[in-house]
DSSP file (Angstrom, degrees, kcal/mol; ACC not computed):
  #  RESIDUE AA STRUCTURE BP1 BP2  ACC     N-H-->O    O-->H-N    N-H-->O    O-->H-N    TCO  KAPPA ALPHA  PHI   PSI    X-CA   Y-CA   Z-CA
    1    1 A X              0   0    0      0, 0.0     5,-0.1     0, 0.0    21,-0.1   0.000 360.0 360.0 360.0 140.1   -4.1    8.5   -8.0
    2    2 A X    >>  -     0   0    0     19,-0.2     3,-1.5     1,-0.1     4,-1.1  -0.285 360.0-113.6 -70.2 155.2   -0.9    9.9   -9.3
    3    3 A X  H >> S+     0   0    0      1,-0.3     4,-2.2     2,-0.2     3,-0.7   0.886 114.7  57.5 -58.5 -39.3   -0.6   13.6  -10.0
    4    4 A X  H 34 S+     0   0    0      1,-0.3    11,-0.3     2,-0.2    -1,-0.3   0.707 107.3  48.2 -69.6 -15.7   -0.2   13.1  -13.7
    5    5 A X  H <4 S+     0   0    0     -3,-1.5     3,-0.3     1,-0.1    -1,-0.3   0.663 112.5  49.2 -88.2 -21.6   -3.5   11.3  -13.9
    6    6 A X  H << S+     0   0    0     -4,-1.1     2,-0.4    -3,-0.7    -2,-0.2   0.824 124.0  25.3 -85.9 -33.2   -5.2   14.0  -11.8
    7    7 A X     X  +     0   0    0     -4,-2.2     4,-1.8     1,-0.1    -1,-0.3  -0.806  63.3 174.3-136.3  89.2   -4.0   17.0  -13.9
    8    8 A X  T  4>S+     0   0    0     -2,-0.4     5,-2.2    -3,-0.3     4,-0.3   0.808  79.8  52.1 -70.0 -28.7   -3.2   16.0  -17.5
    9    9 A X  T >45S+     0   0    0      3,-0.2     3,-1.5     2,-0.2    -1,-0.2   0.984 109.9  45.0 -71.4 -55.9   -2.5   19.6  -18.6
   10   10 A X  T 345S+     0   0    0      1,-0.3    -2,-0.2     2,-0.1    -1,-0.2   0.852 122.8  36.9 -56.4 -38.0   -0.1   20.5  -15.9
   11   11 A X  T 3<5S-     0   0    0     -4,-1.8    -1,-0.3    -8,-0.2    -2,-0.2   0.307 104.3-125.4-100.1  10.7    1.9   17.3  -16.2
   12   12 A X  T < 5 +     0   0    0     -3,-1.5     2,-0.3    -4,-0.3    -3,-0.2   0.898  58.5 152.9  49.4  49.7    1.5   17.1  -20.0
   13   13 A X      < -     0   0    0     -5,-2.2    -1,-0.2    -9,-0.2    -2,-0.1  -0.744  57.2-133.6-112.7 155.4    0.1   13.5  -19.7
   14   14 A X        -     0   0    0     -2,-0.3     3,-0.1     2,-0.2    -6,-0.1   0.531  46.5-121.4 -80.8  -7.7   -2.3   11.5  -21.8
   15   15 A X  S    S+     0   0    0      1,-0.3     2,-0.3   -11,-0.3   -10,-0.1   0.498  71.4 126.7  80.6   3.2   -4.3   10.6  -18.7
   16   16 A X        -     0   0    0      1,-0.1    -1,-0.3   -12,-0.0    -2,-0.2  -0.697  69.7-100.2 -94.2 145.5   -3.8    6.9  -19.2
   17   17 A X        -     0   0    0     -2,-0.3     2,-0.3    -3,-0.1    -1,-0.1  -0.319  48.4-179.9 -59.4 147.4   -2.3    4.7  -16.4
   18   18 A X     >  -     0   0    0     -3,-0.0     4,-2.2     1,-0.0     5,-0.2  -0.815  46.6 -92.9-139.2 175.9    1.4    3.9  -16.9
   19   19 A X  H  > S+     0   0    0     -2,-0.3     4,-1.9     1,-0.2     5,-0.1   0.872 126.4  52.6 -64.3 -34.4    4.1    2.0  -15.2
   20   20 A X  H  > S+     0   0    0      2,-0.2     4,-1.7     1,-0.2    -1,-0.2   0.884 109.5  46.8 -68.2 -40.0    5.0    5.2  -13.3
   21   21 A X  H  > S+     0   0    0      1,-0.2     4,-2.0     2,-0.2    -2,-0.2   0.832 109.9  55.0 -74.6 -28.8    1.5    5.8  -12.1
   22   22 A X  H  X S+     0   0    0     -4,-2.2     4,-2.9     2,-0.2    -2,-0.2   0.880 104.9  53.8 -65.5 -38.5    1.3    2.1  -11.1
   23   23 A X  H  X S+     0   0    0     -4,-1.9     4,-2.1     2,-0.2    -2,-0.2   0.914 108.1  49.2 -57.1 -43.3    4.4    2.7   -9.0
   24   24 A X  H  X S+     0   0    0     -4,-1.7     4,-1.7     1,-0.2    -2,-0.2   0.922 112.6  47.8 -61.6 -45.9    2.7    5.6   -7.3
   25   25 A X  H  X S+     0   0    0     -4,-2.0     4,-2.6     1,-0.2    -2,-0.2   0.909 107.7  55.5 -63.0 -42.3   -0.3    3.5   -6.6
   26   26 A X  H  X S+     0   0    0     -4,-2.9     4,-2.8     1,-0.2    -1,-0.2   0.899 104.5  54.1 -59.3 -40.9    1.9    0.7   -5.3
   27   27 A X  H  X S+     0   0    0     -4,-2.1     4,-1.9     1,-0.2    -1,-0.2   0.910 109.9  46.8 -58.1 -41.7    3.4    3.0   -2.8
   28   28 A X  H  X S+     0   0    0     -4,-1.7     4,-1.8     2,-0.2    -2,-0.2   0.878 111.0  52.1 -68.6 -36.0    0.0    3.9   -1.5
   29   29 A X  H  X S+     0   0    0     -4,-2.6     4,-2.9     2,-0.2    -2,-0.2   0.913 108.3  50.4 -65.4 -41.2   -1.0    0.3   -1.3
   30   30 A X  H  < S+     0   0    0     -4,-2.8    -1,-0.2     1,-0.2    -2,-0.2   0.915 109.6  52.7 -61.8 -41.2    2.1   -0.6    0.7
   31   31 A X  H  < S+     0   0    0     -4,-1.9    20,-1.2    -5,-0.2    22,-0.3   0.890 121.5  30.1 -58.7 -39.4    1.3    2.2    3.1
   32   32 A X  H  < S+     0   0    0     -4,-1.8    18,-0.6    18,-0.1    17,-0.5   0.949  73.6 169.5 -86.3 -54.9   -2.2    1.0    3.6
   33   33 A X     <  +     0   0    0     -4,-2.9    16,-2.5    -5,-0.2    17,-0.5   0.902  33.0 131.4  28.5  94.0   -2.1   -2.8    3.2
   34   34 A X        +     0   0    0     14,-0.2    14,-0.2    15,-0.1    -1,-0.2  -0.979  12.4  71.5-154.4 166.6   -5.5   -3.8    4.4
   35   35 A X        +     0   0    0     -2,-0.3     2,-0.3    12,-0.3    11,-0.2   0.530  21.2 170.2 105.6 125.7   -8.6   -5.7    4.0
   36   36 A X  E     -A   45   0A   0      9,-1.6     9,-1.7     2,-0.0     2,-0.5  -0.949  36.6-110.0-154.8 158.7  -10.1   -9.2    4.1
   37   37 A X  E     -A   44   0A   0     -2,-0.3     2,-0.9     7,-0.2     7,-0.2  -0.798  20.1-147.9 -93.8 124.8  -13.6  -10.5    4.0
   38   38 A X  E  >> -A   43   0A   0      5,-1.6     4,-1.7    -2,-0.5     5,-0.9  -0.817   9.8-167.5 -90.5 103.4  -14.9  -12.0    7.2
   39   39 A X  T  45S+     0   0    0     -2,-0.9    -1,-0.2     1,-0.2   102,-0.1   0.813  84.8  54.7 -66.1 -28.3  -17.3  -14.8    6.0
   40   40 A X  T  45S+     0   0    0      1,-0.2    -1,-0.2    -3,-0.1    -2,-0.0   0.884 116.0  36.5 -70.1 -40.0  -18.8  -15.3    9.5
   41   41 A X  T  45S-     0   0    0     -3,-0.2    -2,-0.2     2,-0.2    -1,-0.2   0.670  96.2-141.8 -86.6 -17.0  -19.7  -11.6    9.9
   42   42 A X  T  <5 +     0   0    0     -4,-1.7     2,-0.3     1,-0.2    -3,-0.2   0.836  67.8 101.3  56.2  32.9  -20.6  -11.3    6.2
   43   43 A X  E   <S-A   38   0A   0     -5,-0.9    -5,-1.6     2,-0.0     2,-0.5  -0.949  84.2 -94.8-141.3 160.7  -19.1   -7.8    6.3
   44   44 A X  E     -A   37   0A   0     -2,-0.3     2,-0.5    -7,-0.2    -7,-0.2  -0.678  40.7-171.2 -79.7 124.5  -15.8   -6.2    5.3
   45   45 A X  E     -A   36   0A   0     -9,-1.7    -9,-1.6    -2,-0.5     2,-0.5  -0.974  13.9-140.6-116.6 128.6  -13.4   -6.2    8.2
   46   46 A X        -     0   0    0     -2,-0.5     2,-0.6   -11,-0.2   -12,-0.1  -0.770  14.5-172.3 -93.9 127.1  -10.2   -4.3    7.8
   47   47 A X        -     0   0    0     -2,-0.5     2,-0.5    86,-0.0   -12,-0.3  -0.939  16.7-152.1-117.4 103.6   -6.9   -5.7    9.2
   48   48 A X        -     0   0    0     -2,-0.6   -14,-0.2   -14,-0.2   -15,-0.1  -0.669  14.6-176.6 -82.6 123.5   -4.3   -3.0    8.9
   49   49 A X  S    S+     0   0    0    -16,-2.5    75,-0.3    -2,-0.5    -1,-0.2   0.854  71.8   8.1 -90.5 -38.4   -0.9   -4.5    8.5
   50   50 A X  S    S+     0   0    0    -18,-0.6   -18,-0.1   -17,-0.5    35,-0.1   0.763 133.1   9.7-106.9 -81.9    1.3   -1.5    8.5
   51   51 A X  S    S-     0   0    0    -20,-1.2   -19,-0.1     2,-0.2    28,-0.1   0.743  70.3-142.5 -81.5 -22.7    0.0    2.0    9.1
   52   52 A X  S    S+     0   0    0    -20,-0.4     2,-0.4     1,-0.2   -20,-0.1   0.635  75.4  95.9  61.6  16.2   -3.5    1.3   10.4
   53   53 A X  S    S-     0   0    0    -22,-0.3     2,-0.3   -21,-0.1    -1,-0.2  -0.994  76.1-128.5-135.5 141.2   -4.4    4.4    8.4
   54   54 A X    >   -     0   0    0     -2,-0.4     3,-1.6     1,-0.1     4,-0.1  -0.599  50.0 -88.4 -76.7 147.2   -5.7    5.0    4.9
   55   55 A X  T 3  S+     0   0    0      1,-0.3    -1,-0.1    -2,-0.3   -27,-0.0  -0.380 116.1   7.9 -55.7 134.2   -3.6    7.5    2.9
   56   56 A X  T >  S+     0   0    0      1,-0.1     3,-2.2     2,-0.1    -1,-0.3   0.845  80.0 162.0  61.0  36.5   -5.0   11.0    3.6
   57   57 A X  T <   +     0   0    0     -3,-1.6    -2,-0.1     1,-0.3    -1,-0.1   0.749  68.6  61.4 -54.9 -24.5   -7.3    9.6    6.3
   58   58 A X  T 3  S+     0   0    0     -4,-0.1     2,-0.3     2,-0.1    -1,-0.3   0.403  96.8  71.9 -84.5  -3.2   -7.7   13.1    7.7
   59   59 A X  S <  S-     0   0    0     -3,-2.2     2,-0.3     2,-0.0     5,-0.1  -0.827  84.1-113.9-115.8 152.3   -9.2   14.5    4.5
   60   60 A X    >   -     0   0    0     -2,-0.3     3,-2.1     1,-0.1     4,-0.5  -0.643  39.3-108.9 -81.8 144.6  -12.6   14.0    2.9
   61   61 A X  G >> S+     0   0    0      1,-0.3     3,-1.5    -2,-0.3     4,-0.5   0.791 111.4  60.0 -47.8 -45.1  -12.4   12.1   -0.4
   62   62 A X  G 34 S+     0   0    0      1,-0.2     4,-0.3     2,-0.1    -1,-0.3   0.732 108.2  45.1 -62.9 -19.6  -13.3   14.9   -2.8
   63   63 A X  G <> S+     0   0    0     -3,-2.1     4,-1.9     1,-0.1    -1,-0.2   0.439  86.8  87.5-102.4   1.2  -10.3   17.0   -1.7
   64   64 A X  H <> S+     0   0    0     -3,-1.5     4,-2.4    -4,-0.5     5,-0.2   0.905  87.0  54.8 -64.9 -38.6   -7.6   14.2   -1.7
   65   65 A X  H  X S+     0   0    0     -4,-0.5     4,-2.0     1,-0.2    -1,-0.2   0.886 108.4  49.0 -61.6 -39.0   -6.9   14.9   -5.4
   66   66 A X  H  > S+     0   0    0     -4,-0.3     4,-1.3     2,-0.2    -1,-0.2   0.887 108.9  52.5 -68.8 -37.2   -6.2   18.6   -4.6
   67   67 A X  H  <>S+     0   0    0     -4,-1.9     5,-2.4     1,-0.2     4,-0.3   0.907 109.1  50.1 -64.8 -42.8   -3.9   17.7   -1.7
   68   68 A X  H ><5S+     0   0    0     -4,-2.4     3,-1.4     1,-0.2    -1,-0.2   0.911 109.9  50.3 -60.8 -42.0   -1.9   15.4   -4.1
   69   69 A X  H 3<5S+     0   0    0     -4,-2.0    -1,-0.2     1,-0.3    -2,-0.2   0.740 104.7  57.9 -70.9 -23.8   -1.7   18.2   -6.6
   70   70 A X  T 3<5S-     0   0    0     -4,-1.3    -1,-0.3    -3,-0.1    -2,-0.2   0.481 125.5-103.9 -81.8  -3.2   -0.4   20.6   -3.9
   71   71 A X  T < 5S+     0   0    0     -3,-1.4    -3,-0.2    -4,-0.3    -2,-0.1   0.440  71.2 147.9  97.8  -0.4    2.4   18.1   -3.3
   72   72 A X      < -     0   0    0     -5,-2.4    -1,-0.3    -6,-0.2     2,-0.3  -0.405  20.7-179.9 -69.5 145.4    1.0   16.6   -0.1
   73   73 A X        -     0   0    0     -2,-0.1    21,-0.0     1,-0.0    -5,-0.0  -0.912  40.8 -71.8-136.2 164.0    1.8   12.9    0.6
   74   74 A X        -     0   0    0     -2,-0.3     2,-0.2     1,-0.1   -19,-0.1  -0.244  54.3-114.8 -57.8 145.4    0.8   10.6    3.5
   75   75 A X        -     0   0    0      1,-0.1     2,-0.4    -3,-0.0    -1,-0.1  -0.499  27.8-104.2 -79.5 149.3    2.5   11.4    6.8
   76   76 A X        -     0   0    0     -2,-0.2    -1,-0.1     1,-0.1     4,-0.1  -0.625  46.3-109.4 -69.8 127.7    4.9    8.9    8.3
   77   77 A X    >   -     0   0    0     -2,-0.4     3,-1.7     1,-0.1     4,-0.2  -0.291  19.6-124.6 -58.5 140.9    3.0    7.3   11.2
   78   78 A X  T 3  S+     0   0    0      1,-0.3     3,-0.2     2,-0.1    -1,-0.1   0.813 114.0  41.3 -58.5 -31.4    4.3    8.4   14.6
   79   79 A X  T >> S+     0   0    0      1,-0.2     4,-1.0   -28,-0.1     3,-0.6  -0.183  79.4 140.2-102.6  34.7    4.9    4.8   15.7
   80   80 A X  G X4> +     0   0    0     -3,-1.7     5,-2.3     1,-0.3     3,-0.9   0.855  65.3  51.3 -54.4 -45.8    6.3    3.9   12.2
   81   81 A X  G >45S+     0   0    0      1,-0.3     3,-1.1    -3,-0.2    -1,-0.3   0.865 108.1  51.3 -68.6 -33.3    9.1    1.6   13.4
   82   82 A X  G <45S+     0   0    0     -3,-0.6    -1,-0.3     1,-0.2    -2,-0.2   0.711 107.9  55.2 -75.5 -14.3    6.8   -0.5   15.6
   83   83 A X  G <<5S-     0   0    0     -4,-1.0    41,-0.4    -3,-0.9    -1,-0.2   0.432 126.2 -98.6 -93.2  -0.5    4.5   -0.9   12.6
   84   84 A X  T < 5S+     0   0    0     -3,-1.1     2,-1.3    -4,-0.4    -3,-0.2   0.468  78.7 138.2  98.0   2.2    7.3   -2.3   10.4
   85   85 A X      < -     0   0    0     -5,-2.3    -1,-0.2    -6,-0.2    -2,-0.1  -0.673  34.3-168.9 -83.0  94.7    8.1    0.9    8.5
   86   86 A X     >  -     0   0    0     -2,-1.3     4,-2.5     1,-0.1     5,-0.2  -0.376  37.0-107.5 -74.1 162.8   11.9    0.9    8.4
   87   87 A X  H  > S+     0   0    0      1,-0.2     4,-2.5     2,-0.2     5,-0.2   0.910 121.9  53.1 -58.2 -41.0   13.7    4.0    7.4
   88   88 A X  H  > S+     0   0    0      1,-0.2     4,-2.1     2,-0.2    -1,-0.2   0.883 108.9  47.8 -63.8 -41.8   14.5    2.3    4.1
   89   89 A X  H  > S+     0   0    0      2,-0.2     4,-2.6     1,-0.2    -1,-0.2   0.922 111.2  50.4 -66.5 -40.7   10.9    1.3    3.4
   90   90 A X  H  X S+     0   0    0     -4,-2.5     4,-2.3     1,-0.2    -2,-0.2   0.927 110.3  50.2 -60.2 -45.9    9.7    4.9    4.1
   91   91 A X  H  X S+     0   0    0     -4,-2.5     4,-1.9     1,-0.2    -1,-0.2   0.884 110.2  51.1 -60.2 -38.5   12.3    6.3    1.8
   92   92 A X  H  X S+     0   0    0     -4,-2.1     4,-2.2     2,-0.2    -2,-0.2   0.933 109.4  49.4 -65.0 -44.0   11.2    3.8   -0.9
   93   93 A X  H  X S+     0   0    0     -4,-2.6     4,-1.4     1,-0.2    -2,-0.2   0.914 109.5  52.0 -59.7 -41.7    7.5    4.9   -0.5
   94   94 A X  H  < S+     0   0    0     -4,-2.3    -1,-0.2     1,-0.2    -2,-0.2   0.864 108.3  51.4 -65.0 -35.7    8.5    8.5   -0.7
   95   95 A X  H >< S+     0   0    0     -4,-1.9     3,-1.4     1,-0.2    -1,-0.2   0.895 106.6  54.0 -65.2 -40.0   10.3    7.8   -4.0
   96   96 A X  H 3< S+     0   0    0     -4,-2.2    -1,-0.2     1,-0.3    -2,-0.2   0.822 108.4  52.0 -62.3 -30.1    7.2    6.0   -5.3
   97   97 A X  T 3< S+     0   0    0     -4,-1.4    -1,-0.3    -5,-0.2    -2,-0.2   0.261  77.1 141.2 -93.0  10.6    5.3    9.2   -4.6
   98   98 A X    <   -     0   0    0     -3,-1.4     6,-0.1     1,-0.1    -3,-0.1  -0.234  55.9-134.1 -54.0 138.7    7.6   11.6   -6.4
   99   99 A X  S    S+     0   0    0    -28,-0.1     2,-0.7   -96,-0.1   -95,-0.2   0.855  93.9  71.8 -64.9 -31.3    5.7   14.3   -8.2
  100  100 A X  S >  S-     0   0    0      1,-0.2     3,-0.8   -97,-0.1     4,-0.5  -0.759  73.7-154.1 -85.5 119.1    7.9   13.6  -11.3
  101  101 A X  G >  S+     0   0    0     -2,-0.7     3,-1.1     1,-0.2    -1,-0.2   0.857  95.3  58.4 -59.9 -37.8    6.9   10.3  -12.9
  102  102 A X  G 3  S+     0   0    0      1,-0.2    -1,-0.2    -3,-0.1    -2,-0.0   0.771 100.7  58.0 -64.4 -27.8   10.4   10.0  -14.3
  103  103 A X  G <  S+     0   0    0     -3,-0.8    -1,-0.2     2,-0.0    -2,-0.2   0.613  85.0  99.5 -80.7 -12.6   11.9   10.2  -10.8
  104  104 A X  S <  S-     0   0    0     -3,-1.1    -8,-0.2    -4,-0.5    -9,-0.1  -0.403  82.9-101.3 -74.3 151.1    9.9    7.1   -9.5
  105  105 A X        -     0   0    0    -13,-0.2    -1,-0.1    -2,-0.1     2,-0.1  -0.319  35.0-116.5 -67.9 156.8   11.7    3.7   -9.3
  106  106 A X     >  -     0   0    0      1,-0.1     4,-2.6   -83,-0.0     5,-0.2  -0.354  31.8-100.4 -81.6 171.4   11.1    1.2  -12.0
  107  107 A X  H  > S+     0   0    0      1,-0.2     4,-2.7     2,-0.2     5,-0.2   0.915 125.7  49.7 -60.0 -41.0    9.4   -2.1  -11.2
  108  108 A X  H  > S+     0   0    0      2,-0.2     4,-2.8     1,-0.2    -1,-0.2   0.904 110.9  49.7 -66.2 -40.6   12.8   -3.8  -11.2
  109  109 A X  H  > S+     0   0    0      2,-0.2     4,-2.4     1,-0.2    -1,-0.2   0.908 112.5  47.5 -62.4 -41.7   14.3   -1.2   -8.8
  110  110 A X  H  X S+     0   0    0     -4,-2.6     4,-2.8     2,-0.2     5,-0.2   0.932 112.5  48.4 -65.0 -45.3   11.3   -1.5   -6.5
  111  111 A X  H  X S+     0   0    0     -4,-2.7     4,-2.6     2,-0.2     5,-0.2   0.922 113.1  48.6 -61.1 -46.2   11.6   -5.4   -6.5
  112  112 A X  H  X S+     0   0    0     -4,-2.8     4,-2.4     2,-0.2    -1,-0.2   0.930 114.1  45.2 -58.7 -46.4   15.3   -5.2   -5.8
  113  113 A X  H  X S+     0   0    0     -4,-2.4     4,-2.8     2,-0.2     5,-0.2   0.896 113.4  49.5 -67.8 -40.8   14.9   -2.7   -3.0
  114  114 A X  H  X S+     0   0    0     -4,-2.8     4,-2.4     2,-0.2    -1,-0.2   0.905 111.7  49.7 -65.9 -41.0   12.0   -4.7   -1.4
  115  115 A X  H  X S+     0   0    0     -4,-2.6     4,-0.7    -5,-0.2    -2,-0.2   0.939 114.0  45.5 -59.5 -47.1   14.0   -7.9   -1.6
  116  116 A X  H >< S+     0   0    0     -4,-2.4     3,-0.7    -5,-0.2     4,-0.3   0.936 117.4  42.6 -58.3 -52.3   17.0   -6.1    0.0
  117  117 A X  H >< S+     0   0    0     -4,-2.8     3,-0.8     1,-0.2     4,-0.3   0.806 107.8  60.3 -72.2 -30.7   14.9   -4.5    2.8
  118  118 A X  H 3< S+     0   0    0     -4,-2.4     3,-0.4     1,-0.2    -1,-0.2   0.636  82.9  81.1 -77.5 -12.1   12.8   -7.6    3.5
  119  119 A X  T << S+     0   0    0     -3,-0.7    -1,-0.2    -4,-0.7    -2,-0.1   0.862 107.3  26.2 -58.5 -36.2   15.7   -9.7    4.5
  120  120 A X  S <  S+     0   0    0     -3,-0.8     2,-0.2    -4,-0.3    -1,-0.2   0.359  95.6 120.9-109.1   3.0   15.8   -8.2    8.0
  121  121 A X        -     0   0    0     -3,-0.4     2,-0.5    -4,-0.3    -3,-0.0  -0.512  41.2-168.0 -76.3 134.2   12.1   -7.2    8.2
  122  122 A X        -     0   0    0     -2,-0.2     3,-0.1   -38,-0.0    -2,-0.0  -0.986  24.0-124.3-120.5 121.0   10.0   -8.6   11.0
  123  123 A X        -     0   0    0     -2,-0.5   -39,-0.1     1,-0.1     3,-0.1  -0.304  32.8-102.7 -65.5 149.5    6.2   -8.1   10.6
  124  124 A X        -     0   0    0    -41,-0.4     2,-0.1   -75,-0.3    -1,-0.1  -0.372  42.2 -99.7 -69.7 152.9    4.6   -6.4   13.5
  125  125 A X        -     0   0    0      1,-0.1     2,-0.2    -3,-0.1    -1,-0.1  -0.469  37.9-119.4 -72.9 141.5    2.6   -8.6   15.9
  126  126 A X        -     0   0    0     -2,-0.1    -1,-0.1     1,-0.1     2,-0.1  -0.500  27.8-105.9 -77.5 151.5   -1.1   -8.7   15.4
  127  127 A X     >  -     0   0    0     -2,-0.2     4,-2.9     1,-0.1     5,-0.2  -0.402  35.5-105.8 -69.8 155.5   -3.5   -7.7   18.1
  128  128 A X  H  > S+     0   0    0      1,-0.2     4,-2.0     2,-0.2     5,-0.1   0.878 122.4  49.6 -48.5 -44.3   -5.3  -10.5   19.8
  129  129 A X  H  > S+     0   0    0      1,-0.2     4,-2.1     2,-0.2    -1,-0.2   0.930 111.9  47.1 -62.8 -45.9   -8.6   -9.5   18.0
  130  130 A X  H  > S+     0   0    0      1,-0.2     4,-3.2     2,-0.2     5,-0.2   0.913 109.2  54.4 -62.5 -42.9   -6.8   -9.5   14.6
  131  131 A X  H  X S+     0   0    0     -4,-2.9     4,-2.6     1,-0.2    -1,-0.2   0.915 108.9  48.7 -59.8 -41.6   -5.1  -12.8   15.3
  132  132 A X  H  X S+     0   0    0     -4,-2.0     4,-2.0    -5,-0.2    -1,-0.2   0.913 113.1  47.4 -61.8 -42.4   -8.5  -14.4   16.0
  133  133 A X  H  X S+     0   0    0     -4,-2.1     4,-2.4     1,-0.2    -2,-0.2   0.921 111.5  50.1 -66.9 -42.4  -10.0  -12.9   12.8
  134  134 A X  H  X S+     0   0    0     -4,-3.2     4,-2.5     1,-0.2     5,-0.2   0.927 111.1  48.6 -64.3 -42.4   -7.0  -14.0   10.7
  135  135 A X  H  X S+     0   0    0     -4,-2.6     4,-2.0     1,-0.2    -1,-0.2   0.868 110.1  52.2 -67.7 -32.2   -7.2  -17.6   12.0
  136  136 A X  H  X S+     0   0    0     -4,-2.0     4,-1.8    -5,-0.2    -1,-0.2   0.914 111.2  48.6 -62.0 -43.3  -10.9  -17.7   11.4
  137  137 A X  H  < S+     0   0    0     -4,-2.4     4,-0.3     1,-0.2    -2,-0.2   0.923 114.8  42.6 -60.8 -47.4  -10.2  -16.5    7.8
  138  138 A X  H  < S+     0   0    0     -4,-2.5     9,-0.6     1,-0.2     8,-0.3   0.819 121.2  37.9 -77.2 -28.6   -7.6  -19.1    7.1
  139  139 A X  H  < S+     0   0    0     -4,-2.0    -1,-0.2    -5,-0.2    -2,-0.2   0.666 128.4  24.8 -98.1 -13.8   -9.2  -22.1    8.7
  140  140 A X    ><  +     0   0    0     -4,-1.8     2,-0.9    -5,-0.2     3,-0.8  -0.224  66.4 161.8-145.3  51.5  -12.9  -21.6    7.8
  141  141 A X  B >  S-B  144   0B   0      3,-1.0     3,-1.7     1,-0.3    -4,-0.1  -0.664  88.6 -24.7 -77.8 110.2  -13.2  -19.5    4.7
  142  142 A X  T 3  S-     0   0    0     -2,-0.9    -1,-0.3     1,-0.3     3,-0.1   0.814 124.6 -56.1  55.2  36.6  -16.7  -20.2    3.5
  143  143 A X  T <  S+     0   0    0     -3,-0.8     2,-0.6     1,-0.2    -1,-0.3   0.477 108.8 123.2  80.7   3.1  -16.7  -23.5    5.3
  144  144 A X  B X   -B  141   0B   0     -3,-1.7    -3,-1.0     3,-0.0     3,-0.5  -0.878  46.0-157.4 -98.1 116.0  -13.5  -24.8    3.5
  145  145 A X  T 3  S+     0   0    0     -2,-0.6    -6,-0.1     1,-0.2    -5,-0.1  -0.639  72.2  34.6 -89.4 154.7  -10.7  -25.8    5.7
  146  146 A X  T 3  S+     0   0    0     -8,-0.3     2,-0.4     1,-0.3    -1,-0.2   0.647  75.5 149.6  82.1  15.5   -7.1  -25.9    4.5
  147  147 A X    <   -     0   0    0     -9,-0.6     2,-0.4    -3,-0.5    -1,-0.3  -0.679  24.3-169.7 -83.9 131.5   -7.4  -22.9    2.1
  148  148 A X        -     0   0    0     -2,-0.4     2,-0.4    -9,-0.0    -9,-0.0  -0.915  13.9-140.8-122.0 152.3   -4.2  -21.0    1.6
  149  149 A X        -     0   0    0     -2,-0.4     2,-0.3     2,-0.0   -11,-0.0  -0.860  20.7-176.3-108.6 145.3   -3.4  -17.7    0.0
  150  150 A X        -     0   0    0     -2,-0.4     2,-0.4     2,-0.0    -2,-0.0  -0.969  17.4-144.4-140.6 157.6   -0.3  -17.0   -2.0
  151  151 A X        -     0   0    0     -2,-0.3     2,-0.3     2,-0.0    -2,-0.0  -0.958  17.7-169.2-119.5 132.6    1.3  -14.1   -3.8
  152  152 A X        -     0   0    0     -2,-0.4     2,-0.5     2,-0.0    -2,-0.0  -0.931  14.7-138.4-125.2 153.5    3.1  -14.5   -7.1
  153  153 A X        -     0   0    0     -2,-0.3     2,-0.3     0, 0.0    -2,-0.0  -0.895  17.4-153.8-109.3 133.0    5.3  -12.1   -9.0
  154  154 A X        -     0   0    0     -2,-0.5     2,-0.3     1,-0.0    -2,-0.0  -0.779  24.0-104.7-107.9 156.5    5.0  -11.9  -12.8
  155  155 A X        -     0   0    0     -2,-0.3     2,-0.5     2,-0.0    -1,-0.0  -0.607  29.8-150.4 -78.3 131.5    7.7  -10.8  -15.2
  156  156 A X              0   0    0     -2,-0.3   -48,-0.0     1,-0.1    -1,-0.0  -0.905 360.0 360.0-102.5 128.8    7.3   -7.3  -16.6
  157  157 A X              0   0    0     -2,-0.5    -1,-0.1     0, 0.0    -2,-0.0   0.433 360.0 360.0-100.7 360.0    8.6   -6.7  -20.1
């Protein structure tokens, strides 16, 4: 959660989600990128695509808000480049996590930067276990073969 949603007095905020707080959350989501349901196991199985770490994985949930308000942000993973974190992507995430909501990129700026950075991006290879789980998910999701997933972008006014 963005700092202005955690401390409405300090940041003179109304406490309601905004485009700026959504940008902050998107940065955290890009850092994490995980999760799919394994229908065969009937349990939630996490497939980490980038960091293999939840933001603030080293803290207990109740103190994460305090860390954010102290200015802490997730650390760059030690093997960041092998995970697909280019320097440009890491800088973009850091701009999403700016303490000042006004300093965060707009949705259009994020989209332009992600388009530009993704031209040369090569996703990291999945581990053999993860590849098997992913193929199970795509070929036999709840007994339906040929199911595909897609992502669409909507226009923000």
